[in-house]
C-alpha atoms as a printed R data frame, in Angstrom:
    type eleno elety resid chain resno       x       y       z
1   ATOM     1    CA   UNK     A     1 -14.293  -9.092   4.230
2   ATOM     2    CA   UNK     A     2 -13.631  -6.583   7.007
3   ATOM     3    CA   UNK     A     3  -9.775  -6.770   6.039
4   ATOM     4    CA   UNK     A     4 -10.651  -5.540   2.591
5   ATOM     5    CA   UNK     A     5 -13.718  -3.374   3.307
6   ATOM     6    CA   UNK     A     6 -12.005  -0.266   2.281
7   ATOM     7    CA   UNK     A     7 -10.450  -1.748  -0.834
8   ATOM     8    CA   UNK     A     8 -13.896  -2.986  -1.814
9   ATOM     9    CA   UNK     A     9 -15.517   0.199  -1.271
10  ATOM    10    CA   UNK     A    10 -12.925   2.135  -3.249
11  ATOM    11    CA   UNK     A    11 -13.740  -0.163  -6.444
12  ATOM    12    CA   UNK     A    12 -17.549  -0.073  -5.692
13  ATOM    13    CA   UNK     A    13 -17.487   3.591  -5.885
14  ATOM    14    CA   UNK     A    14 -15.226   3.522  -8.961
15  ATOM    15    CA   UNK     A    15 -17.736   1.490 -10.601
16  ATOM    16    CA   UNK     A    16 -20.019   4.798 -10.880
17  ATOM    17    CA   UNK     A    17 -17.380   6.816 -12.333
18  ATOM    18    CA   UNK     A    18 -17.465   7.536 -16.059
19  ATOM    19    CA   UNK     A    19 -14.821   5.740 -17.901
20  ATOM    20    CA   UNK     A    20 -13.042   8.855 -19.060
21  ATOM    21    CA   UNK     A    21 -12.428  10.287 -15.522
22  ATOM    22    CA   UNK     A    22 -12.118   6.775 -13.993
23  ATOM    23    CA   UNK     A    23  -8.079   7.194 -13.396
24  ATOM    24    CA   UNK     A    24  -8.573  10.731 -11.777
25  ATOM    25    CA   UNK     A    25 -11.356   9.441  -9.512
26  ATOM    26    CA   UNK     A    26  -9.087   6.208  -8.740
27  ATOM    27    CA   UNK     A    27  -6.314   8.559  -7.417
28  ATOM    28    CA   UNK     A    28  -8.669  10.737  -5.646
29  ATOM    29    CA   UNK     A    29 -10.208   7.789  -3.703
30  ATOM    30    CA   UNK     A    30  -6.629   6.525  -2.988
31  ATOM    31    CA   UNK     A    31  -5.340   9.589  -1.509
32  ATOM    32    CA   UNK     A    32  -8.399  11.244   0.103
33  ATOM    33    CA   UNK     A    33  -8.340   8.827   3.162
34  ATOM    34    CA   UNK     A    34  -4.619   9.883   3.753
35  ATOM    35    CA   UNK     A    35  -5.475  13.404   3.667
36  ATOM    36    CA   UNK     A    36  -8.519  12.837   6.170
37  ATOM    37    CA   UNK     A    37  -7.280  10.064   8.551
38  ATOM    38    CA   UNK     A    38  -3.818  11.272   9.520
39  ATOM    39    CA   UNK     A    39  -5.070  14.822  10.159
40  ATOM    40    CA   UNK     A    40  -7.853  13.427  12.348
41  ATOM    41    CA   UNK     A    41  -5.236  11.157  14.272
42  ATOM    42    CA   UNK     A    42  -3.254  14.556  14.641
43  ATOM    43    CA   UNK     A    43  -6.119  16.058  16.528
44  ATOM    44    CA   UNK     A    44  -6.776  13.046  18.762
45  ATOM    45    CA   UNK     A    45  -3.132  12.715  19.596
46  ATOM    46    CA   UNK     A    46  -2.876  16.354  20.776
47  ATOM    47    CA   UNK     A    47  -5.783  15.542  23.420
48  ATOM    48    CA   UNK     A    48  -3.922  12.218  24.159
49  ATOM    49    CA   UNK     A    49  -0.732  13.834  24.631
50  ATOM    50    CA   UNK     A    50  -1.919  16.872  26.688
51  ATOM    51    CA   UNK     A    51  -3.955  14.356  29.118
52  ATOM    52    CA   UNK     A    52  -1.084  11.935  29.237
53  ATOM    53    CA   UNK     A    53   1.410  14.877  30.304
54  ATOM    54    CA   UNK     A    54  -1.123  16.065  32.754
55  ATOM    55    CA   UNK     A    55  -1.254  12.683  34.411
56  ATOM    56    CA   UNK     A    56   2.434  12.508  34.260
57  ATOM    57    CA   UNK     A    57   2.700  16.042  35.774
58  ATOM    58    CA   UNK     A    58   0.077  15.554  38.249
59  ATOM    59    CA   UNK     A    59  -2.378  17.926  36.786
60  ATOM    60    CA   UNK     A    60  -5.558  17.557  34.585
61  ATOM    61    CA   UNK     A    61  -4.818  18.861  31.306
62  ATOM    62    CA   UNK     A    62  -7.582  20.016  29.189
63  ATOM    63    CA   UNK     A    63 -10.901  19.445  30.536
64  ATOM    64    CA   UNK     A    64 -13.301  22.363  29.551
65  ATOM    65    CA   UNK     A    65 -14.262  21.812  25.776
66  ATOM    66    CA   UNK     A    66 -16.436  18.798  25.209
67  ATOM    67    CA   UNK     A    67 -16.731  15.704  27.224
68  ATOM    68    CA   UNK     A    68 -13.247  15.471  29.198
69  ATOM    69    CA   UNK     A    69 -11.749  18.063  26.861
70  ATOM    70    CA   UNK     A    70 -12.006  15.942  23.832
71  ATOM    71    CA   UNK     A    71 -13.066  18.862  21.674
72  ATOM    72    CA   UNK     A    72  -9.983  20.965  22.468
73  ATOM    73    CA   UNK     A    73  -8.315  20.457  19.186
74  ATOM    74    CA   UNK     A    74 -11.422  22.092  17.653
75  ATOM    75    CA   UNK     A    75 -11.094  24.896  19.767
76  ATOM    76    CA   UNK     A    76  -7.571  25.302  19.092
77  ATOM    77    CA   UNK     A    77  -8.147  24.981  15.443
78  ATOM    78    CA   UNK     A    78 -10.689  27.862  15.218
79  ATOM    79    CA   UNK     A    79  -8.252  29.801  17.411
80  ATOM    80    CA   UNK     A    80  -5.465  29.576  14.990
81  ATOM    81    CA   UNK     A    81  -7.735  30.429  11.901
82  ATOM    82    CA   UNK     A    82  -8.977  33.526  13.599
83  ATOM    83    CA   UNK     A    83  -5.595  34.645  14.840
84  ATOM    84    CA   UNK     A    84  -3.930  37.686  13.208
85  ATOM    85    CA   UNK     A    85  -1.247  36.291  10.543
86  ATOM    86    CA   UNK     A    86   1.819  38.667  11.336
87  ATOM    87    CA   UNK     A    87   4.921  38.940   9.001
88  ATOM    88    CA   UNK     A    88   8.050  40.961  10.077
89  ATOM    89    CA   UNK     A    89   8.551  43.913   7.826
90  ATOM    90    CA   UNK     A    90  12.013  42.649   7.063
91  ATOM    91    CA   UNK     A    91  10.973  39.175   6.149
92  ATOM    92    CA   UNK     A    92  10.999  37.638   2.821
93  ATOM    93    CA   UNK     A    93   7.364  37.252   2.463
94  ATOM    94    CA   UNK     A    94   7.353  34.780  -0.366
95  ATOM    95    CA   UNK     A    95   9.392  32.155   1.282
96  ATOM    96    CA   UNK     A    96   8.056  32.985   4.702
97  ATOM    97    CA   UNK     A    97   4.901  31.939   3.226
98  ATOM    98    CA   UNK     A    98   5.923  28.966   1.456
99  ATOM    99    CA   UNK     A    99   7.844  27.432   4.114
100 ATOM   100    CA   UNK     A   100   4.938  25.680   6.183
101 ATOM   101    CA   UNK     A   101   3.475  24.620   2.915
102 ATOM   102    CA   UNK     A   102   6.519  22.791   1.909
103 ATOM   103    CA   UNK     A   103   6.826  21.299   5.293
104 ATOM   104    CA   UNK     A   104   3.309  19.860   4.967
105 ATOM   105    CA   UNK     A   105   3.616  18.641   1.427
106 ATOM   106    CA   UNK     A   106   6.809  16.734   2.497
107 ATOM   107    CA   UNK     A   107   4.951  15.487   5.662
108 ATOM   108    CA   UNK     A   108   2.205  13.843   3.530
109 ATOM   109    CA   UNK     A   109   4.296  12.446   0.535
110 ATOM   110    CA   UNK     A   110   5.881   9.716   2.506
111 ATOM   111    CA   UNK     A   111   2.597   7.955   3.184
112 ATOM   112    CA   UNK     A   112   2.340   6.928  -0.386
113 ATOM   113    CA   UNK     A   113   4.586   3.885   0.127
114 ATOM   114    CA   UNK     A   114   3.306   3.024   3.590
115 ATOM   115    CA   UNK     A   115   1.411  -0.171   3.512
116 ATOM   116    CA   UNK     A   116  -1.442   0.548   5.925
117 ATOM   117    CA   UNK     A   117  -2.987  -2.763   5.619
118 ATOM   118    CA   UNK     A   118  -3.133  -5.784   3.021
119 ATOM   119    CA   UNK     A   119  -3.519  -4.391  -0.342
120 ATOM   120    CA   UNK     A   120  -3.785  -1.017   1.122
121 ATOM   121    CA   UNK     A   121  -0.794   1.087  -0.204
122 ATOM   122    CA   UNK     A   122  -0.896   4.327  -2.617
123 ATOM   123    CA   UNK     A   123   1.999   2.832  -4.767
124 ATOM   124    CA   UNK     A   124   4.120  -0.242  -4.589
125 ATOM   125    CA   UNK     A   125   7.471   1.217  -5.613
126 ATOM   126    CA   UNK     A   126  10.312  -1.235  -5.963
127 ATOM   127    CA   UNK     A   127  12.259   1.578  -4.117
128 ATOM   128    CA   UNK     A   128   9.930   2.634  -1.490
129 ATOM   129    CA   UNK     A   129  12.375   3.077   1.342
130 ATOM   130    CA   UNK     A   130  14.484   5.214  -0.802
131 ATOM   131    CA   UNK     A   131  11.640   7.064  -1.891
132 ATOM   132    CA   UNK     A   132  10.714   7.766   1.823
133 ATOM   133    CA   UNK     A   133  14.224   8.904   2.825
134 ATOM   134    CA   UNK     A   134  14.607  11.064  -0.370
135 ATOM   135    CA   UNK     A   135  11.280  12.906   0.281
136 ATOM   136    CA   UNK     A   136  11.798  13.219   4.065
137 ATOM   137    CA   UNK     A   137  15.316  14.999   3.373
138 ATOM   138    CA   UNK     A   138  13.406  17.917   1.997
139 ATOM   139    CA   UNK     A   139  11.974  18.776   5.417
140 ATOM   140    CA   UNK     A   140  15.427  20.337   6.144
141 ATOM   141    CA   UNK     A   141  14.762  22.705   3.352
142 ATOM   142    CA   UNK     A   142  11.494  23.870   4.668
143 ATOM   143    CA   UNK     A   143  12.938  24.333   8.122
144 ATOM   144    CA   UNK     A   144  15.898  26.449   6.843
145 ATOM   145    CA   UNK     A   145  13.318  28.349   4.606
146 ATOM   146    CA   UNK     A   146  11.335  29.361   7.728
147 ATOM   147    CA   UNK     A   147  14.392  30.472   9.795
148 ATOM   148    CA   UNK     A   148  16.160  32.300   7.021
149 ATOM   149    CA   UNK     A   149  13.123  34.054   5.629
150 ATOM   150    CA   UNK     A   150  12.037  35.563   9.146
151 ATOM   151    CA   UNK     A   151  15.149  37.817   9.347
152 ATOM   152    CA   UNK     A   152  15.522  37.047  13.109
153 ATOM   153    CA   UNK     A   153  18.521  35.738  14.747
154 ATOM   154    CA   UNK     A   154  16.630  33.503  17.208
155 ATOM   155    CA   UNK     A   155  14.800  31.901  14.116
156 ATOM   156    CA   UNK     A   156  18.044  31.532  12.298
157 ATOM   157    CA   UNK     A   157  19.829  29.864  15.074
158 ATOM   158    CA   UNK     A   158  16.805  27.591  15.585
159 ATOM   159    CA   UNK     A   159  17.057  26.658  11.983
160 ATOM   160    CA   UNK     A   160  20.515  25.739  12.032
161 ATOM   161    CA   UNK     A   161  20.267  23.744  15.118
162 ATOM   162    CA   UNK     A   162  17.528  21.818  13.514
163 ATOM   163    CA   UNK     A   163  19.135  21.337  10.202
164 ATOM   164    CA   UNK     A   164  22.516  20.089  12.056
165 ATOM   165    CA   UNK     A   165  20.348  17.667  14.274
166 ATOM   166    CA   UNK     A   166  18.278  16.373  11.454
167 ATOM   167    CA   UNK     A   167  21.217  15.633   9.111
168 ATOM   168    CA   UNK     A   168  23.162  14.030  12.122
169 ATOM   169    CA   UNK     A   169  20.549  11.656  13.044
170 ATOM   170    CA   UNK     A   170  19.481  10.910   9.530
171 ATOM   171    CA   UNK     A   171  22.680   8.824   9.058
172 ATOM   172    CA   UNK     A   172  22.036   6.230  11.878
173 ATOM   173    CA   UNK     A   173  18.446   6.245  10.792
174 ATOM   174    CA   UNK     A   174  19.403   5.165   7.388
175 ATOM   175    CA   UNK     A   175  21.942   2.738   8.487
176 ATOM   176    CA   UNK     A   176  19.615   0.973  10.909
177 ATOM   177    CA   UNK     A   177  17.227   0.643   8.081
178 ATOM   178    CA   UNK     A   178  19.913  -0.817   5.699
179 ATOM   179    CA   UNK     A   179  20.081  -3.943   8.075
180 ATOM   180    CA   UNK     A   180  16.352  -4.591   7.378
181 ATOM   181    CA   UNK     A   181  16.825  -4.107   3.465
182 ATOM   182    CA   UNK     A   182  19.741  -6.410   3.608
183 ATOM   183    CA   UNK     A   183  17.606  -9.094   5.455
184 ATOM   184    CA   UNK     A   184  14.811  -8.675   3.120
185 ATOM   185    CA   UNK     A   185  16.444  -8.307  -0.054
186 ATOM   186    CA   UNK     A   186  14.198  -5.583  -1.218
187 ATOM   187    CA   UNK     A   187  13.759  -1.843  -0.996
188 ATOM   188    CA   UNK     A   188  10.033  -2.326  -1.357
189 ATOM   189    CA   UNK     A   189   7.914  -1.573   1.667
190 ATOM   190    CA   UNK     A   190   5.156  -4.143   0.755
191 ATOM   191    CA   UNK     A   191   7.712  -6.914   0.241
192 ATOM   192    CA   UNK     A   192   9.492  -6.105   3.532
193 ATOM   193    CA   UNK     A   193   6.025  -6.495   5.312
194 ATOM   194    CA   UNK     A   194   5.342  -9.899   3.335
195 ATOM   195    CA   UNK     A   195   8.698 -11.207   4.459
196 ATOM   196    CA   UNK     A   196   7.609 -10.677   8.115
197 ATOM   197    CA   UNK     A   197   4.242 -12.184   7.734
198 ATOM   198    CA   UNK     A   198   4.857 -15.827   8.456
199 ATOM   199    CA   UNK     A   199   5.321 -17.630  11.939
200 ATOM   200    CA   UNK     A   200   7.343 -20.267  13.467
201 ATOM   201    CA   UNK     A   201   5.215 -21.895  15.850
202 ATOM   202    CA   UNK     A   202   3.699 -18.965  17.806
203 ATOM   203    CA   UNK     A   203   6.518 -16.580  17.043
204 ATOM   204    CA   UNK     A   204   6.050 -13.976  14.066
205 ATOM   205    CA   UNK     A   205   8.780 -13.450  11.582
206 ATOM   206    CA   UNK     A   206   9.246  -9.866  12.700
207 ATOM   207    CA   UNK     A   207  12.800  -8.596  12.269
208 ATOM   208    CA   UNK     A   208  12.458  -6.911  15.759
209 ATOM   209    CA   UNK     A   209  12.716 -10.358  17.326
210 ATOM   210    CA   UNK     A   210  16.259 -10.714  16.201
211 ATOM   211    CA   UNK     A   211  19.189  -9.359  18.055
212 ATOM   212    CA   UNK     A   212  20.391  -7.187  15.271
213 ATOM   213    CA   UNK     A   213  16.689  -6.071  14.599
214 ATOM   214    CA   UNK     A   214  16.064  -5.196  18.217
215 ATOM   215    CA   UNK     A   215  18.988  -3.127  18.509
216 ATOM   216    CA   UNK     A   216  18.401  -1.611  15.157
217 ATOM   217    CA   UNK     A   217  14.869  -0.757  16.223
218 ATOM   218    CA   UNK     A   218  15.881   1.135  19.341
219 ATOM   219    CA   UNK     A   219  18.472   3.070  17.158
220 ATOM   220    CA   UNK     A   220  15.817   3.708  14.477
221 ATOM   221    CA   UNK     A   221  13.227   5.244  17.059
222 ATOM   222    CA   UNK     A   222  15.968   7.223  18.862
223 ATOM   223    CA   UNK     A   223  16.951   8.735  15.689
224 ATOM   224    CA   UNK     A   224  13.281   9.211  14.678
225 ATOM   225    CA   UNK     A   225  12.601  11.128  17.870
226 ATOM   226    CA   UNK     A   226  15.471  13.589  16.851
227 ATOM   227    CA   UNK     A   227  14.217  13.683  13.478
228 ATOM   228    CA   UNK     A   228  10.821  14.813  14.285
229 ATOM   229    CA   UNK     A   229  12.382  17.169  17.105
230 ATOM   230    CA   UNK     A   230  10.597  15.391  20.029
231 ATOM   231    CA   UNK     A   231  11.904  15.809  23.505
232 ATOM   232    CA   UNK     A   232  14.459  15.102  24.826
233 ATOM   233    CA   UNK     A   233  15.895  16.148  21.293
234 ATOM   234    CA   UNK     A   234  13.818  19.423  20.944
235 ATOM   235    CA   UNK     A   235  16.564  21.854  20.844
236 ATOM   236    CA   UNK     A   236  15.599  23.510  17.729
237 ATOM   237    CA   UNK     A   237  12.485  24.931  19.710
238 ATOM   238    CA   UNK     A   238  14.549  25.574  23.038
239 ATOM   239    CA   UNK     A   239  12.153  27.883  24.707
240 ATOM   240    CA   UNK     A   240  14.547  28.731  27.377
241 ATOM   241    CA   UNK     A   241  17.278  29.607  24.961
242 ATOM   242    CA   UNK     A   242  15.988  30.830  21.594
243 ATOM   243    CA   UNK     A   243  12.264  31.367  22.514
244 ATOM   244    CA   UNK     A   244  10.505  28.945  20.089
245 ATOM   245    CA   UNK     A   245  13.077  28.211  17.422
246 ATOM   246    CA   UNK     A   246  12.671  28.589  13.630
247 ATOM   247    CA   UNK     A   247   9.004  29.442  13.628
248 ATOM   248    CA   UNK     A   248   9.156  32.183  16.192
249 ATOM   249    CA   UNK     A   249   7.951  34.712  13.735
250 ATOM   250    CA   UNK     A   250   4.891  32.465  12.638
251 ATOM   251    CA   UNK     A   251   1.381  32.924  14.049
252 ATOM   252    CA   UNK     A   252  -2.030  31.990  13.479
253 ATOM   253    CA   UNK     A   253  -2.648  29.285  10.818
254 ATOM   254    CA   UNK     A   254   0.889  29.234   9.650
255 ATOM   255    CA   UNK     A   255   2.100  27.997  12.864
256 ATOM   256    CA   UNK     A   256  -0.659  25.681  13.129
257 ATOM   257    CA   UNK     A   257   0.511  24.065   9.613
258 ATOM   258    CA   UNK     A   258   4.226  23.748  11.338
259 ATOM   259    CA   UNK     A   259   2.586  21.982  14.376
260 ATOM   260    CA   UNK     A   260   0.525  19.678  11.898
261 ATOM   261    CA   UNK     A   261   3.599  18.880   9.837
262 ATOM   262    CA   UNK     A   262   5.661  17.855  12.681
263 ATOM   263    CA   UNK     A   263   3.109  15.412  13.978
264 ATOM   264    CA   UNK     A   264   2.489  13.981  10.445
265 ATOM   265    CA   UNK     A   265   6.196  13.472  10.146
266 ATOM   266    CA   UNK     A   266   6.100  11.562  13.447
267 ATOM   267    CA   UNK     A   267   3.427   9.455  12.314
268 ATOM   268    CA   UNK     A   268   5.191   8.890   9.141
269 ATOM   269    CA   UNK     A   269   8.365   7.787  10.467
270 ATOM   270    CA   UNK     A   270   6.787   5.609  13.055
271 ATOM   271    CA   UNK     A   271   4.776   3.994  10.260
272 ATOM   272    CA   UNK     A   272   8.135   3.122   8.611
273 ATOM   273    CA   UNK     A   273   9.405   1.586  11.779
274 ATOM   274    CA   UNK     A   274   6.378  -0.486  12.004
275 ATOM   275    CA   UNK     A   275   6.937  -1.604   8.302
276 ATOM   276    CA   UNK     A   276  10.567  -2.272   8.869
277 ATOM   277    CA   UNK     A   277  10.843  -3.961  12.094
278 ATOM   278    CA   UNK     A   278   7.164  -4.645  13.668
279 ATOM   279    CA   UNK     A   279   5.814  -6.762  10.515
280 ATOM   280    CA   UNK     A   280   3.747  -3.837   9.330
281 ATOM   281    CA   UNK     A   281   0.166  -4.798   9.224
282 ATOM   282    CA   UNK     A   282   0.776  -8.594  10.138
283 ATOM   283    CA   UNK     A   283  -0.603  -9.913  13.311
284 ATOM   284    CA   UNK     A   284   1.771 -10.609  16.327
285 ATOM   285    CA   UNK     A   285   0.247 -14.212  16.875
286 ATOM   286    CA   UNK     A   286  -1.136 -16.808  14.463
287 ATOM   287    CA   UNK     A   287  -4.491 -17.119  16.178
288 ATOM   288    CA   UNK     A   288  -5.026 -13.506  15.771
289 ATOM   289    CA   UNK     A   289  -4.774 -13.247  11.606
290 ATOM   290    CA   UNK     A   290  -8.526 -12.929  11.634
291 ATOM   291    CA   UNK     A   291  -8.344  -9.197  12.746
292 ATOM   292    CA   UNK     A   292  -8.093  -6.782  10.157
293 ATOM   293    CA   UNK     A   293  -4.645  -5.975   8.951
294 ATOM   294    CA   UNK     A   294  -5.286  -2.167   9.013
295 ATOM   295    CA   UNK     A   295  -6.204  -2.700  12.862
296 ATOM   296    CA   UNK     A   296  -2.987  -4.040  13.532
297 ATOM   297    CA   UNK     A   297  -0.965  -1.276  11.851
298 ATOM   298    CA   UNK     A   298  -3.075   1.514  13.598
299 ATOM   299    CA   UNK     A   299  -2.618  -0.399  17.022
300 ATOM   300    CA   UNK     A   300   1.058  -0.570  16.732
301 ATOM   301    CA   UNK     A   301   1.086   3.238  15.596
302 ATOM   302    CA   UNK     A   302  -0.888   4.009  18.718
303 ATOM   303    CA   UNK     A   303   1.708   2.107  20.809
304 ATOM   304    CA   UNK     A   304   4.501   4.070  19.371
305 ATOM   305    CA   UNK     A   305   2.605   7.345  19.809
306 ATOM   306    CA   UNK     A   306   2.128   6.538  23.567
307 ATOM   307    CA   UNK     A   307   5.948   5.935  23.825
308 ATOM   308    CA   UNK     A   308   6.618   9.451  22.318
309 ATOM   309    CA   UNK     A   309   4.588  10.967  24.807
310 ATOM   310    CA   UNK     A   310   6.002   8.920  27.682
311 ATOM   311    CA   UNK     A   311   9.451   9.887  26.758
312 ATOM   312    CA   UNK     A   312   8.556  13.627  26.434
313 ATOM   313    CA   UNK     A   313   7.115  13.675  29.810
314 ATOM   314    CA   UNK     A   314  10.015  11.684  31.418
315 ATOM   315    CA   UNK     A   315  13.101  12.869  30.109
316 ATOM   316    CA   UNK     A   316  14.839  16.319  30.346
317 ATOM   317    CA   UNK     A   317  16.134  18.201  27.031
318 ATOM   318    CA   UNK     A   318  19.864  17.421  26.286
319 ATOM   319    CA   UNK     A   319  22.536  20.020  25.581
320 ATOM   320    CA   UNK     A   320  23.577  20.661  21.947
321 ATOM   321    CA   UNK     A   321  27.071  19.075  22.694
322 ATOM   322    CA   UNK     A   322  25.519  16.138  24.217
323 ATOM   323    CA   UNK     A   323  23.097  15.906  21.313
324 ATOM   324    CA   UNK     A   324  25.849  15.861  18.655
325 ATOM   325    CA   UNK     A   325  28.313  13.715  20.488
326 ATOM   326    CA   UNK     A   326  25.453  11.029  21.075
327 ATOM   327    CA   UNK     A   327  24.977  10.940  17.353
328 ATOM   328    CA   UNK     A   328  28.322  10.675  15.905
329 ATOM   329    CA   UNK     A   329  30.243   8.817  18.834
330 ATOM   330    CA   UNK     A   330  27.592   6.390  19.755
331 ATOM   331    CA   UNK     A   331  24.668   6.162  17.219
332 ATOM   332    CA   UNK     A   332  26.661   6.057  14.017
333 ATOM   333    CA   UNK     A   333  29.038   3.365  15.048
334 ATOM   334    CA   UNK     A   334  26.232   1.369  16.619
335 ATOM   335    CA   UNK     A   335  24.164   1.538  13.391
336 ATOM   336    CA   UNK     A   336  27.317   0.347  11.409
337 ATOM   337    CA   UNK     A   337  27.687  -2.737  13.891
338 ATOM   338    CA   UNK     A   338  24.099  -3.464  13.466
339 ATOM   339    CA   UNK     A   339  24.581  -3.783   9.665
340 ATOM   340    CA   UNK     A   340  27.582  -5.849  10.251
341 ATOM   341    CA   UNK     A   341  25.638  -8.096  12.655
342 ATOM   342    CA   UNK     A   342  22.836  -8.466  10.098
343 ATOM   343    CA   UNK     A   343  25.202  -9.535   7.485
344 ATOM   344    CA   UNK     A   344  26.795 -12.100   9.762
345 ATOM   345    CA   UNK     A   345  23.363 -13.436  10.833
346 ATOM   346    CA   UNK     A   346  22.313 -13.958   7.172
347 ATOM   347    CA   UNK     A   347  25.440 -16.294   6.575
348 ATOM   348    CA   UNK     A   348  25.923 -18.159   9.886
349 ATOM   349    CA   UNK     A   349  24.124 -21.529  10.166
350 ATOM   350    CA   UNK     A   350  20.384 -21.556  11.708
351 ATOM   351    CA   UNK     A   351  20.534 -22.384  15.485
352 ATOM   352    CA   UNK     A   352  21.969 -21.258  18.777
353 ATOM   353    CA   UNK     A   353  25.268 -20.213  17.064
354 ATOM   354    CA   UNK     A   354  24.190 -17.263  15.224
355 ATOM   355    CA   UNK     A   355  22.182 -16.024  18.298
356 ATOM   356    CA   UNK     A   356  25.205 -16.132  20.511
357 ATOM   357    CA   UNK     A   357  27.411 -14.745  17.954
358 ATOM   358    CA   UNK     A   358  25.064 -11.747  17.321
359 ATOM   359    CA   UNK     A   359  24.065 -11.130  20.870
360 ATOM   360    CA   UNK     A   360  28.008 -11.069  22.000
361 ATOM   361    CA   UNK     A   361  29.012  -8.944  19.109
362 ATOM   362    CA   UNK     A   362  26.348  -6.295  19.896
363 ATOM   363    CA   UNK     A   363  26.909  -6.257  23.550
364 ATOM   364    CA   UNK     A   364  30.610  -5.746  23.160
365 ATOM   365    CA   UNK     A   365  30.080  -3.027  20.720
366 ATOM   366    CA   UNK     A   366  27.634  -1.266  23.134
367 ATOM   367    CA   UNK     A   367  29.837  -1.688  26.054
368 ATOM   368    CA   UNK     A   368  32.806  -0.043  24.111
369 ATOM   369    CA   UNK     A   369  30.829   2.686  22.669
370 ATOM   370    CA   UNK     A   370  29.228   3.408  25.952
371 ATOM   371    CA   UNK     A   371  32.622   3.984  27.675
372 ATOM   372    CA   UNK     A   372  33.553   6.319  24.803
373 ATOM   373    CA   UNK     A   373  30.821   8.900  25.213
374 ATOM   374    CA   UNK     A   374  30.728   8.860  29.108
375 ATOM   375    CA   UNK     A   375  31.581  12.485  30.403
376 ATOM   376    CA   UNK     A   376  33.865  12.422  33.144
377 ATOM   377    CA   UNK     A   377  33.661  15.694  35.394
378 ATOM   378    CA   UNK     A   378  36.978  17.283  35.499
379 ATOM   379    CA   UNK     A   379  36.603  20.170  37.831
380 ATOM   380    CA   UNK     A   380  39.543  22.543  37.955
381 ATOM   381    CA   UNK     A   381  40.315  24.950  40.908
382 ATOM   382    CA   UNK     A   382  38.517  27.960  40.379
383 ATOM   383    CA   UNK     A   383  40.388  31.203  40.071
384 ATOM   384    CA   UNK     A   384  38.945  34.618  40.841
385 ATOM   385    CA   UNK     A   385  40.148  37.712  39.022
386 ATOM   386    CA   UNK     A   386  39.099  41.294  39.766
387 ATOM   387    CA   UNK     A   387  39.625  44.178  37.510
388 ATOM   388    CA   UNK     A   388  42.139  46.841  38.899
């Protein structure tokens, strides 16, 4: 009953709607929870992130507004609403206004195909994964709109960095997902979760528990970190080089919309990672299946969010050349190896043989590719020349 409480609540409320407007009310009751839950999760994540980074950096973090700083997001929201909206005189005002709205719309749409719990998905498309990536690709357009419309060289440079980075890391992101699509035999996110819902003994059928799935999940999360411009891949913001990147000319609530869009994108791509590799809403152990499915989904999502925060507080920012070399010289070929390994896993006989073949194949590929991206410092003798 607890597992299906929100589904039951929807149909109970739908029973009071007049028949003429019942389809519209059904749509509203389906999308309204997404429009409320994930922005609230965004507010809580900002507090968790700032407190977590404070602990990592040996400081307190927000601790003035509310109990232990829990109301800090409310103060930040009010500040954003009351700050002056400044638009540069030379900016394209229409495109400048539309850019954050486009990013926000693109951030919300992928949730339509994410199964948050059993029977809890907005629409079960046969091509759900394809829809997710197709919608996500529009975010590059909104980023470029923001950088171009501002008529600022720093904004444009940040936008070009962001577009180059997002396109580069979309390729390994897609390829690591293809391995799961091959194994599941479907592009439907609902069917992919159902394929992982069973158990062998106490072990779940999650794809992350296979050699190719484990490596694919690591590649997916690295690429997801770059796609969402999170540290150490936050070069588009690069405050030490280009001040604040593509949204330098945004202030007040428009800046807050960019901030919200980035976090919603992080939640969405983490949700896809959970769906593809971590069994979606399924329980990790057979004796825990009594726990409501939506609790498992949000528990896994919280774990990935903590991972993002931990990485941000730990790793330094990469250089642009390191970022691109890593994408094209390591991530892309390694993702192709994962696809080949997943295909071999499918046709090899079950047992120890396919585990050994897959592990050895992936390990050799990693060693060879890692040697290729190593940077060897060749320090030449320095020569000083003076003007005569």
